[in-house]
C-alpha positions in Angstrom: 19.2 28.5 -6.7 21.6 26.6 -8.9 20.7 23.1 -10.1 22.6 20.6 -8.0 23.7 18.9 -11.3 25.4 22.1 -12.7 28.8 21.4 -14.0 30.2 24.9 -14.0 32.2 26.0 -11.0 34.2 29.2 -10.1 37.6 28.9 -11.8 36.3 27.1 -14.9 37.5 28.3 -18.3 34.5 28.5 -20.6 33.8 29.4 -24.3 30.5 31.0 -25.1 28.3 29.2 -27.6 25.0 29.9 -29.4 22.1 28.9 -27.3 19.6 26.5 -29.0 17.0 29.0 -27.9 18.5 32.1 -29.7 19.3 33.0 -33.3 21.7 35.9 -32.6 25.4 36.1 -33.4 26.2 37.3 -29.9 25.1 36.7 -26.4 24.4 39.7 -24.1 26.0 40.0 -20.6 25.4 42.7 -18.1 28.1 44.8 -16.4 27.0 46.1 -13.0 30.0 48.5 -12.9 28.9 50.5 -15.9 25.2 49.5 -15.9 25.2 48.4 -19.5 24.9 45.2 -21.5 27.8 44.0 -23.6 27.4 41.8 -26.6 29.9 38.9 -26.5 30.4 37.0 -29.7 30.0 33.2 -29.7 33.3 31.5 -29.2 34.6 34.1 -26.7 36.7 32.7 -23.8 35.9 33.6 -20.2 36.7 32.6 -16.6 33.8 31.8 -14.2 34.2 34.0 -11.1 31.0 33.3 -9.2 27.8 31.1 -9.5 26.2 31.9 -6.2 24.2 35.0 -7.0 20.4 35.1 -7.6 18.5 37.9 -9.4 15.7 39.8 -7.8 13.2 37.5 -9.5 15.0 34.3 -8.6 17.0 33.5 -11.7 20.5 32.1 -11.1 23.3 34.6 -12.0 26.8 33.7 -13.2 29.7 36.2 -13.1 32.4 35.8 -15.8 35.6 37.6 -16.5 36.1 38.2 -20.2 39.7 39.4 -20.9 38.6 41.2 -24.1 36.3 43.4 -22.1 38.5 43.5 -19.0 35.3 43.5 -16.9 33.3 41.0 -14.9 30.0 40.5 -16.8 26.9 38.6 -15.6 24.3 36.5 -17.2 21.4 34.4 -16.2 22.5 30.8 -16.0 20.5 27.8 -17.3 21.5 24.2 -17.6 20.0 21.3 -19.5 18.6 18.3 -17.7 22.2 16.9 -17.4 23.7 19.9 -15.8 25.4 21.2 -19.0 25.2 25.0 -19.4 23.1 26.1 -22.4 25.1 29.2 -23.1 28.8 27.9 -22.9 31.1 25.0 -23.2 33.4 24.2 -20.3 37.0 24.1 -21.5 38.8 23.4 -18.2 
């Protein structure tokens, strides 16, 4: 279940950022359509489509449309204690 403080909403324009928990140059998103992960570089722009899904083990899932991929990709969503997403900046 989403944190009630979460600041992302469907329709938000976001930009991926490097998580303080990871040292990679990209963030991995899953595509249910092709059953594969896609590496998305930090700084990529996307549109939040859905924040209401939950994984089989209870993690919150976010669906994002990335125009470079022309696909809806998903990731586990985690916020800090103030409701700010750890994996992206909200642009609009």
